[in-house]
N, C-alpha and C positions, 0 to 999 in steps of 0.2 A: 239090919233091921228089916222087917217086912214092910209092905206098901203101908200099912196101917200105921207104922211108926212115923212115917211123914206126918200124917194128920195128927197122931198123939204128940209129936214134938210141937207141932204148931198149936194144938189145943192146950197143952199143959204149960206153954209158954217159956219163961226165962230160964230156969234152971238146966234143963236138958238142951236148950238151945245154946246157951252160953257155954255149957260144957263142950258140946260139938264145935262151937266156934272157936273156943280156945285151943282144942287140939288141932283143928285145922290151920289156925294162924301159926302154931308152932312148927307144924309141917312145912308151911310155905316160908316162913321166916328163914328156916335153915337153907332154903334154895335160892333166895333172891338177895339183892345187895343191901337193902335196908327195911326197916320196919314200916315206913310209910308205903313202900311198894307191896309189901305183904299184906297191909291192912286193905289196900286197894283190890288186890287179887281175891283176898277172902270175901270182901263185900260184893264183888262181882259174881263169885261163885254162888254165894247165899242168895243174891237177888234172883240168880238164874234157877236155883232149886226153888225159890218161892213161886216162880212163875210155871215151873214144870208141872206136868200132870202126875199125881201121886200114883196113878194106876200103871204108870209107865216105868216106874222106879221099883225094883225088886229088893235092892239093898242100898239104903240111903248112905251109909258110910262108905261103901265102895263107889258109889255115884259121886259123892263129894270128893273124894281123893283123886279119882279119874278126872273130874272136871277141874280140879285144882292143878293137876299135872299138865293138863292141856293150856290152862290159862297161863302157867309159868312158861311153857314152851312159846306161845303166843306172845308173852311179854318179851322174851329175849329175841324173837323174830323181828318184832317191831323196832328193837333197838338197833339192829345191824342195818348198814346202808345196803340199798338194793343194788344189785349188780346184774348185768346182762351176762349170758353165757360166754361172750367173747371177752367181756371184762375179766370174768372169773378164771377163764382158761384161755390165756392168750395163745397157747401153743396150738390151738385148733383155728386161729385166726388164718384166713386165706392167704394173707400177705406175710406169714411168719418165715417163710424161706423158700428156696428155690425148688424143693422137692415136695413142697405143700401145694395143693390146689383146693377148689372150693369142695371137691368131694370129701375131704376128711371131716370137714365141719357137719356135713349132712350124714355121714357114718356115724360120727359121734353122737349126734342128736337122735339118730334112730336107735342106736345102741343104748343110749341113756333111758329109752322107754322100758328096757328089759331090767333095768337095775331093781326098781321097787319090788317086782315079784321075786327077784333073786335074794334080795335082802330079806325078804319075808321067810325064806328057807333057811336062813342063817338061825343058830340058837338065839333065844331072845335076848340075852344080855349083849351079844355082839350086833345083832340086828338094830337094837334100840341104839347103841352106840353110833355105829355107822349112819344111822338115820339122822340122829340129831347133829352130828358133826359134818358130815359129807352131803347129805341130802337136804337138811334144814339150814346148814349153814352157820350153826352155833359154834362158839369157841370151845376148846376142850374144858376150860374152866366152867363155863356156863352149863355145858352138858353134864359135867361131874356134879355140879349143884343139883340139877334136875334129878340124876339118878342116885344122888346121895352116896357118892364114892368119891374118893381122891382124885385130883386132876392127873396124877401119874397112873391111877388105876383106869381112868377113862381113856388116856392115851394107849394104855396096853389093850384095852378092850377094841378100841378103833384099829389098832394095827393089826390084831388077830382077825377082826371082822373083815378088813380088807383083803387080807390073805385069803380067807375062806370064800369071800365074794369073787376074787380072782380066779380062784380053782373052779367055783361054780360056772363063771362066765366061760372060761377055757373048755369046760365040759360041755358046754351048751353050743358055742360057736368057735369056728376058726377066725382068728383076728389077725388081719395083716396091719403092720406098721410101717412107718418110715424109718430111716436110720436114727432118727431122733426120738423114736417112740410115739410118734403122732399116729393115731388110728386112721387108716385110709380106707377100710373095707372090712367086712365081716361076712361070713355065711354060716347059718345054723348047720349044726351036724346033723340035723334030724331027730326024730323022737320027741319026747314031751320037753319043749323049751318055751320060755317067756318070749323069745325073739320072733 
């Protein structure tokens, strides 16, 4: 819909608005755990649309579904408990073993800054899967609901994405690890690299 469609939907009222709302609710309902949550998300998205500047929206339908996807991701993020980097990855804790020092944690944190630009280089379906599961911390099941695929399909996408990401990281940097696989240091190979 062009920008004038936002104004037209608002001006003509119920039939067009209710039809768009119904399709959006069906979309969200397939991706969340119950109808009440879906209703809340759709209401938030529609309120956000109502407050938005019509001139800034070139395609209302695309805007609605993008906003709904973002709201679904936010919903699942709020449900997961917050964890610190050390809680989520105890292997990088400086007390994890005799051959680990404080430097591995620093190296991992520095290298983690490279991941988002590298994930952006992955094919879209793998990049989205890795982002949802590994970077945003969603479960495979929650990520599958958002992407509209089966849980096993999401697991496959994450595995393939991780392998491709590891190859990109190895192409970008020489990575040193301990005997247990804990990253201790890295050095960019040179050339175009996110690190």
